[in-house]
N, C-alpha and C positions, 0 to 999 in steps of 0.2 A: 504494499500500500504506500502510495507516495505521500508527500508532506500535505498536499492540498487535500487529499482524501481524509487524512488523519484530522486536520483542522475542522473540515466540514462536519466530521462526527461528533466533535465536542458539542455539548449542549449550550443553548443560550441562556442568558440570565433568566428570562421568564420560565423556561422549563425547569430550571433549578429552584426558583421561587415556588413553583407549583408542587415540588415534590413533598410527599407527607412528612419527611424529617424536618422540614423547614418551618412547619406551622408553629411549632413551640418557639423557635428562634425568632420569628416575626413578632410573636406576641411579647417575648421578653426583651428583645433588643431594638425593636423598631425597624420600619421599612429602610430608611436611609442607610443605617449601618449595615443591614443585612445585604443590600444591594452592593455597597461599596466592597464588602468582604467577598462577596460572590464574584465580582469582576476581578479582585486581586487573585482569588484561586483560579479562576479561568485563565488569566494571563499567565500564571505559573505553569499551568498545563500546556499552553501554547509554547512557552519557552522550552519546556521539556521536549516537545515534539521538534521544534526547530533545531535542537541539539542532536536530533537523531535517536533519542533514547525512547524506550518504550513507555507509552502513556497508559498508566494503570488507573483504575478507579474513576473513569470519566463519565459514568452514568449520571443522570441527574440526582438520583438517591445518594450515590456515593459522593459526589461534590457537595450536596446539601449537608451530609453527615459531617464532613471536614469543615464546612463553613460554620455550622452550628458550634462544633467543638472549639473552633478558633475563637469565636465570639465569647463563648463561655470562659475561656482562658483569659482573654482581653478584658472582660468585665471585672475580673479579680483585680485589675490595676497592674501597672508596671512594676511596682514594689510589692514584694511578697514576703512571707514569714520565713526568716533565715535562722538557723541554729549556728551560731559562731563557735565553732569547736577548735579554733586556731590557736587559742591561747593568747591572742592579742586583745587586750582588755578594751582599749579605745581604738577600734578598727575603722579607720577612715572610710574604707570602701564599703563597710557594712553599717554605716550610719552613726559612727562614733558612739557616744555614750547612750546606752539604753536608759529609758526612763522607768522609775519605779512605780509600783501599783497606786501608791498615794498621789503620785503626780498625775497618773492617767485618770484617776477618779476625779481630781480637781478639774482637768480639762473637760471631761464629760459633764461634770456639774456646771461649770461656768461658760462653756462654749456652745452649749445647746440652745441657748436663748440669748437675750440681750444682757450685757453686762456693763458696769461703769468704767469702760476703758478710758474715756476721756471726759468724764464727769465727776465734779466734787459733789457727792450726794448731800453733803450737809449745807452747801450754799445753793446748789442747784445750778451753778455755773461750770464752764469748761474746766476740766482738770488736766493734769499732766499725765500723759501715756507712761505706763510702766513705773509709775511713782512708787508703788509698793516694792518693786525690785530695787529700785535706786536707794531707797531707805534701808533696805536690808543689806545691800552690798556696802553701804557706808558703815553700818554697824558691824558687819563681819570683818571689814578690813581696817577699821579705824580711820577712814578717810572723811574729809569734810563733806564730800558730796560724790555723786555718781551719776552716770547715765548708761543707757543700753542702746546698741545698734545691732545690725543683723549678723555680724561676724567679726573676728578679731582684725582681719585685714581691713574692714570698713572702719574700725576703731582707730587704727593707725592712720588710714587715709584722712580721717576727720581731723585728727590731731595735727598732722603734718600741714594739711590745707589751712587750719585755723591760725597756726603760729608761724608758718614758715612759707606761705604762698608768696611767690616771687622773691624769696630769701633763700639763705643758705641754711642747710641742716647738716650738723656734724655727726658722722657715724664712723666708728672704728671699722677698718678693712676686715677685721676678724669677725665682724657681726653682719656682714652683708649676706644674709642667708637667703635661701631659696625655700619657700613653704610649699605645701601640697598644691598639686595642679600647675607647677612651673611658674607660680607667682614669686617674684623676687622683690626684695627690699628697694633696689634701685628703680625698678619699674613703678613701684607704688609711689616712690618719691616723685618720679617724673609726672605721673598722673595727677598728683596733689598740687602740681605747680610749684613745688619746692626744688631747690637746687641742691643736689646731693654733693656733699664735700667729704671725701675720705681721709681719714687720718690714721696714723700708725701703720702697722703692717699686719699681715694675716695672723701672725702668732704672737705679736707684742705690740700693745698700744699703751702709752703712758699718759699721765695727765698733762704733761709737758707737751704732748703731740697736739692735744686740744688747745692749749694755750697759745702755741704758735700759730695755729690756724685762725684762732680769734684775733691775735695782734695783726694778722695780714688782712683782715676783713672787717668790714663795718656793718654788714647787713645779715648777720647770722640771726635766724629767728627762733632756732630750736637745737638743743642737744638731745640726741637720740641714743638711747642704749637698747640693744636688742639681745634678749637671752637666747643663745644657739640651741634651742630645744632639741633639734633633730640631728645634731652632730656634736662632736668633742674635738678639740685641739689639745693634744698632750705633748709633753716634752718641754722644750725651751720656750715657755709662754709667760705672758704677763698681761693683765688686763687692768683698766682703770675701774675702781669700784664705783658703785652708784653713789656712795656717800661722797667720794672726791669730785664726782661729776656734779653733784648737787651744790657742793661748796663753790665750785667754779661758776655754775650757772648764777648762784646767789651774788657772788662777787662781781659778775658781769651783767647782771639783770637779764638773764636769758633763761627761759623756762626749760625744764628737763622732762623728758618723757621716756618711759621705759616699757618696752613690749616684752611682757613676762611670758605671753603665750599660752601656757598650759592650764592656768586657772587654778592651781594648787592653793588652797586656803590655809593649809597646814603643812608641817614637815611631814613627808611621806617616806622619808628614809627608813623608819622602823619596818616598813612593809616592802622594802627593795626598790623604792623609787627615790634615788638620790640625785642631787644636782639641780633640783627644781626649787628655786626660791619661793617661799610662801609669800603671797600678795601682801599680807599685813606687814611683813618685814620690809617690803619695798616702799610701802606708804609711810612707815615709821622712819626710813632712811631720807625721806623728804622730797621724793619725786613729785613733781607737780601733776603729772598724769601717769597712771599705770594701766596698761591695756591687757586684756586676757580673754580667753575663750570661754563660753559658757558650756560647750559640749565636749570637753576633754576631761581633765581631772576634777573639774568642778562637778562634772557628772549630770549636767542638765541639757537644755535644748540647744540648737545652734544659736549662738548669740555673741556679740562682742561686748565686753563690760569694760567701762572706763571709770576709774576711781581717782580721787586726788583732791587738790586744793579747790576750794569753791569757786574762786574767780577764774581758774582755768576750765573747770567743768562748765561754768556758765558761758565762757567764750566759745566753747565748742556747741553748746546747746544753741547759741544765737547764730551760728553758721548755717546758711540755707541748705548745705549739704546734709545736715542732721535730719531734716524731714525725709530726704531721700533714702536714708540709711536706717530710719528707725525700724522697730519690730512691730509685728502684728499682734493681735490679742492671743493667739495660741501660744506664741513664744513668751508672751509676758506672763501668762497663767501658769505655764510649765516652769519658767524660771523662778517665779516667786515661790512656788510650792518646793522646788529643789533648794533654795536658799533657806526656806523655813526648816527643811530637814536638816541642813548644816546647823542652823542656829539652835535647834532643840536637840542636837546630838544624836539624831535618829540615822546612824550610818547605814542601818539596814534598809532604808528607804532610798538610798542612792547606790544603785547597782555597782557603779564603777568602784566606789569605795569598799562595798561589801565584797566584790570579787578580789580586790587587793588584799584584803584582810582575812579572807577566807583561809582557815588553817590547813596546813599540809595533811594532817590526819583525816580532815574532813573530804579534801579532795581525793585522797587516796581510797577512802571507803567508797566514795561515788563511783570512781574509776574501776574498782573491783567489782561493784554491782553491775555496771555497764558491761564489763568483760564477761561476766557470768552469763548475763542475758544474751549476749552475742554468740557465746559458745554453744549454748542450748539449741541455736538454730543454724549453726555453722555447718557447711558441708565438708567433704574431704578436701585436703589441700589448702584449707584455711586455718591459720595459726592466729589465736587471739591471746594477747597477754597484756601485762602492764609494765611500765618502766618509768624511772625518774626522768625528769626534764625540767624545762624552764617556761614559764609564762613571761610575757613582757607588757609594759604599760601601753605602749603604742601612742597613736595620736601625735607623733612628733615630739613626744616627751621622753626624757631620760633615756637616750638610745642605749646606754649600757645597763639598763635595768634587767636583772634576771631574777625572777620570782620563782623559787622552787615549787614544782608541781608533780603530779603523777599522770602519765598518759596512758591512754588505751592504744595498743599497737595491733594493727591488722596486717598481716602478711601471709606468705605461702605460695606454693606453686600455682594454685587456682585463683590467685588475687592478681589482677591487673590494676595497680593503684590508680593509674591515670583514668582508665575506663570507669572504675568504682567511683572515683571522685567526680567524674562527669555526671554519673547517675544521681549522685547524691545532690549535686547542684541543680538538677532538673526536677527533683522530687518536691513534694509539698508536705510538710516544710522542706525547703532547701536546706542542705547542710554544707557548710564549708569547713574542710579539715586540712591539715598539713600532709605533704608527701615527703618522706625522708627514707632514704636508702631503699627504694622500691616498695616501701610499705606506707600504709595510711596511719596517721596519728591523730588522736582525738584528745582535746584538753577539756576536761569537765569544768575547770575554773571559770571559763567564759560562757558556760551554758547555764541558763537559770535552773536551779536544782528541781524545780517541778517539771522541767522538760527533758529529764534523763531518760524516762520511759519512751518519750517521743524520739529522742536521739537514737536509742537502741533499735527502735522499730524501723526508723528511716534506714539505718545502716544495714539491718537484716534484710530489708527489701532490696537494697542496692547490691548487696552480696549474692542474693538469690537469683537475680535477674539473669536470663540466659545470655551467654556469650555470643556475639555476632559471628556468623559463619562466613 
């Protein structure tokens, strides 16, 4: 049969719509979506034919069944439920910080109807958006004031534009970092209309380097210090402390901004995350502005938090850019609830902190139970065991962090780790795991404890799937 004959035998859109299998899809998804998906599927079949490949399942009923299945899958949304078994606590590709149940309940309660997002209920007049978040941020960090924007890059952009638009901003060469998604400090400076001035060297920057630059320039608007959260420079190194930079800024009447990044509100070194300065310490050191993320070690929704001196915060708030960068009500609700959990000491309500502090014995017990469940259904050639390993904080924070954990390892002659991993990612819930030494590794630390059974079922299903011939 030649190509034209094959194409003529493909059903038309009307024939597919009239198939019995399409009745439910039309009722559930509507005519416009069904027609668009049908045309997409028919175009796929035409492409198969034009490549000279066999066209299977081209009857109206078969096409209708695939269209209905595709629409059912699309109706679930692009974002699906994922079990993070990688051991990376703040996994950027998997949504960063998971939100706790109290936070989710607060969102459901306050977002299902109207809420006083920008109304002062006492006076009946317009209020300040995210005012509750700002008050709690100030209390938790010891700052005079605070504001919230949509992420930490936005916070940095706002600070740079407010104080250094058309002026110079001094930054150590050792702090010209690239954050996730290829966003670089120099590029953010450029977009803020600030002029980047590099001082010092990659490994050594002294206070004198800043002083020489200031002596040579008359239009410096900001001194910027950036915490290198996602890398470390070791060996022959020296950096200017924030305290020294603040003293220099005070002497020259130039504000100082610190990009802390991770949002750690306390010293997390006892739980394996070292090198992350706590925001309250930076505020106490005298920085005019400190910027950090809401969805990393703070454990809340994506947001950029800025705390510091009242006059500096007010200057940022008065910048027209602030309106473009402000948060919506879902973020405000989630962030306020997360901050309340911090303030009340309810670590268990902040999953990031709960995972960091989860004891090794508890992780080991969970790993053993998951391994037992997998052995019960494993076929020949599948080896299930546990072994010691490390979790990590992730999210561009503390790159050297190694948090002891216990892993479930799946290997053996019948296990194609890449194929099993692909099946796990396509399941519902999807599962993302590690592949190490031709075996699969699951870290229970980053899986909610009440999802251990779901993890075991998903892995058992992926292992039992027939191998492609």
